[in-house]
N, C-alpha and C positions, 0 to 999 in steps of 0.2 A: 535545590536547583544547581546545576552545573554552570559556573561562569566561564564562558569561552574566552580564552586568551591565546591567540594564534602565536605560535613560536616560529621563529625564522628557520630553526634547524630542528627537524623532527628526529627523535631517536628511534632506532629500529627496535621494534618490540617482537620478541620471538614467541611464537605460539608453541607451547610445550605439551599441550594435552592432545592425546590421540582421539580423533572423532570416533564416537561409538563407545567410549569408555566414560563411565561416570566417575566421580571423585573417589568412590570407594574401590574402584578398580574392576567392578563388575561390568560386563558388556551390556549396553542398552540398545535394544533393537526396536524395529518398527512396531507400532501399536496397531491393532490390539494384540494382547499376548496370545501366541499360538503354541502349538505343541513343540515346535522347535525351540522357542524361547524358554518354555517350561523345562525342556530337557537341558538347555544350557544353564539355566539357573540351578539345576540339580547337579551340575558339574559334568554332564555327559555331552561333551563336545561332538563326539562321533555321531551320536544319535541325532543331535540337532542338525548336523550337516546332512545326514541321510534324509531327514524330514524335509529340509529346505531344498535338497536336490529334487525330490519328488514334486514339490510344489513349483519349482522353477519350470519343470517340464510341462506344467499346465498353464504357464504364462503368468504366474503370481509375481507381481512386481515387488511386493514387500519381501518375499522370499529371495528374490534376486539380490536385493540390497543387503539382506542379512547374510546370505551366503558369501557375497563379495567381502563383507567385513571379516568373516572368518579367514578369508584368504589374505587380505591386505594387512591384517594385524598379526599374521603368522600364528594364528591360533590352532592351525592344523599343520601336521608335519609336511604334507605335500602342497604347501601354499603356492598358488599360481597367481602372480600379480597381473599377468596379462588377462587371465580370465576374470579377475576382480574388476578390471577396467571394463571389460565387455559386459559383464553382468550389470554394472552400474549404468552403463550407456543404454542397455536394453530396458532397465527399470525406468529411466527417464523417458524413453520412447513409449513405455507403457503408461505414462502419466504420473509416475512417482517423482514429483518435483524435489522431494527431500534428498534423493540420490545425488542431486547436484552438489549437496554439501560434501558428500564423500568424494566425489570427483575433484572438488576443490582441494580437499585434503591431500589427495594423491599428487596433484600437480604442485601444491605448495611444498611438499616434502620430497618430491621426486621419487615416489614409490611406484615402480613399474612403468613410469613414464618420465620423459625428460622434465626436470624441474622448470616450472614456469609460474612465477608469481602473478603474471598478468592473466594467465588462463585460470589460475586458482581464484583470483579476484572476480573474474567473470562468472565462474560457476557459483561462488558464494553469493554474488549479486542475484543470480537467478533464484537460488533457494530462498534468499532473503525476501525477494519480491513475492514469493509464495507464502510468506509468513513464518519462515523458520527462524526462530530467535538466535539459535547457535550460529547460523549462517550470517545473520545480520551482525552479530558480535565479531565474527572472524573477518567479515568483509571490512568493517570499520577498522579493525586492528591492522589489516594489510595496508589500507589507504594511509593510515596514520604512521605506518612504519616505512613509507617510501617518500620520495620527493613529490609532494602534491601541491597543487595550486591552492591559493587561499580558499577558493570556493569549495574545492574537493575536501579540504581539511575541515571546513565548517560543516559540510554535509556529513562527513564521517563522524565528527564529534556529536552531531545531532542524532545520528543513527545509533551511536554507542549509548548516548544518554537515554534515548527512547527504549533501547533494549534493557538498559539498567532499570529504568522506571517501571518496566514490565516485570521486573523481579527476576530476570535471568541471572543466576548467581555468578557465572564467569564474567558477565558484563559489569555487574556490580563491583566485582573484584578488580576489573580492568579500570574502572573509574577510580578505585582506590589506588591503583598503580600510578595513575596520572597525578593524583594529589601527593602521593608518596615521593615521586621523582620531580614534581614541578614541571612536567612536560605538558604543554598546552594550557595547564591550569596553574594557579598560584600554589606553590608548594605548601602543604598543610598536612603533616604526618598524623596529627591527631584526627583530622577529618578522614584521612585514609584508613585509620583504624576503625572508624565508625562504619565505613563501607565494607571493610574486610569482615567485621563482626557480623554485619547483616548477611553478607554472602555466606559466611560460615554457618550461621543459623539456618540458612536455606540449603545446606548440604555441601557447600564448597569447602571441603576440609583443607585444601591447599591454602585457602584464605586464612584459616586459623593458624596454619603453619607459618604464614607470612608475618602474622602479628608476633609470633614467637621470634622470628628473625629480626623484626624491628627492635624488640627489646634487647636481643642478644647483640645486635650490631650497633647499639648506642645511637639509634637514629632520633631519639628524643633528648639527646644530650649526654646521657651516661648509660653504660651497659647495665642491664638489670637481668641477670641470669636467672634469678628466682622467678620473675614474671615470665621470662622466655620459657622456662621449664613448665610453668603452669599451662601456657597455651599449647606447647608441644604435647603435653600429656593429654590435654583435652582432645586434640585431634587424633593422637595415637590411640586413645581409648575407643575411637570410632573407626579404627582400621586404616589410618593414613600412614603409609610406609615411610614417607619422607619425615614425618614428625617422630615416628618411632626411632628412626636413625638419628635425628637431631637430638632427641632426648637421651638416647644411648651415648652419643658423643659428649653431651654436656655433663652427664653423670660420670662417665669414664675419665674425662679430662680433669676432673676436680682432684687436685692432689690430696685433699682432705677427705675424699670419699671413704665411707665406712663399708663394711662387708655387705650391708643391705643395699646401699647405693650401687655397689659394683655388681651385685647379683641382678638388680633391676636393669642396669646398663646392659648386661649380658643378655637378659631376656628380651629387651627391646631390640637390640642389635640382631638377635636371632629371628625375631618376628619380621623385621624389615628385610633381612637377608633372604628369608624364605619367600618374601613377596617381590624378589628380584631387584631390590634397591642396591645398586652397585656399591655405593658408599658404605652401606651396612655390611655387605659381603666383605669389603676390605677391612672394616673395623673388626668384624667377627674373626677374620683371619689373624689380625693383630692380637686379639684377645687370646687366641689359642697359642700364640707364641710367647706372650708376656704373662708372667706369673702374678696376675692381679685378680681378674674377674672369674677365672676358671682354671682348672688344672691344665698345665701346658700340654698340648697335643699337636706336634708338628704335622701329623698326617691330616687332621682336620684343618689346621691352618693352611696347608698347601691346597686342599680342596677349595676352600672359600676364596683364597687369594687367586687361585687359577680362574675361578668364575669371574671375579672382579677384574682381573687382567683382560679377560676376553671381552669385557664391557668397556674397555678403554680407560680403566683407572690406572694411570701411569705408575703410581707408587706401588701398586700391587705387584708389579714385576720384581721390584727389589725385595720386598718382603717374601715373595714366593721363592726367590733364590735362596734366601736365608733358611726358609723352611726346608727347601730341597737339600741344602747342605747338611742339615741335621738328619734328614731321612736317608740320604744316599740315593744313587740312581734308580735302583730297583723299586724301592718303596715310593719314591717320587713318581715313578711311572704308574704305580698302582693307584696312588692318590689322584693322578691326572685322569686315569680311566674311571675312577669313582666319580669325579667331578663331571666327566663327560656323560656318564650314565644318569646322574641327577639332572643334568641339562636336558637330555633327551626325554626323560620321564616327566619333566615339569615345565618345559618351555611353552607348552600349549596354553598355560595359564596367561590370560590377558595381562599385559604389563607394558611399560614404556621404558626406554633407555635414554637418559639425558645426554649421554656422550657418544651415541652412535648415530651416524647419518641415516636418515630414513627409518630409524628404529630397527634396522636389519641387524640381527645378532647371529653369529655362527660360532661354533666351538670346534677347534682343531686339536 
């Protein structure tokens, strides 16, 4: 049971997950599974889009919502954010109350519309009232992240607790966040780990990654890198890009790392970089410059550092300049064009960027 302790100063909690993305990075669409979703799961985004376009023409509200998600997550090259908003509004008008969840996400993050947390909160509330657990979770988080009255705060905590008790993994992890930080609840990091563990067992791989962070950041009193690596590896084995990056960084940063450790670090960094983790792209670029985990290759270094720099990794600009100096102007331009080609060919893969406003990513 959650003991409610109202804090006078609420800390802002940032929502980092993109609606419509599960923890494994695969896009989750309206049920039941249709031909469009089957095509998407098979990796054929274009076919999924074509199927949903046909269904939208018949007034299919679920198809409207799914097609809108392809647009606002930039999963198609000609993404149209204005159309995404229209499709979601039409879906709501057709009786798809869950589309309010997506509208809330657009307004919360300013995707295709002026950012408005008040409107986001209102849309999440509508979806929550229709029984959508994700909306209830996000609604509670928004209320707890703003200046709220004591009554609003108690109601939001109760909503979060009910959603957690219902087993919704992000809500369970969110309660863990409150225990971890001592926000609204009495700080109890060990209790937080219990919540994160439960959430992780239910599929929230970011929760497992957070446990790794707790051990790495000495939140139990002393840093325990071995325990941190164990949790990172557990999540990485299930496809969590953030954990793959964290594990690569831990292994690579060890001055006593042997060749096996460095090879593992390289493999994990590569996995996370290919999954669009900007930190891993930066680390992989460094690895190609430094003669430790792989044979130095300034061309590959420039490619990955170029991609990391485009995702707002500030330090990547400096390392890219170093790689460019080794390559010379002509080869550096070729590396840039290679990075641009990889960006174009792979950017439809659903992913999120931690350092970019509205998850909007362009490559020049």
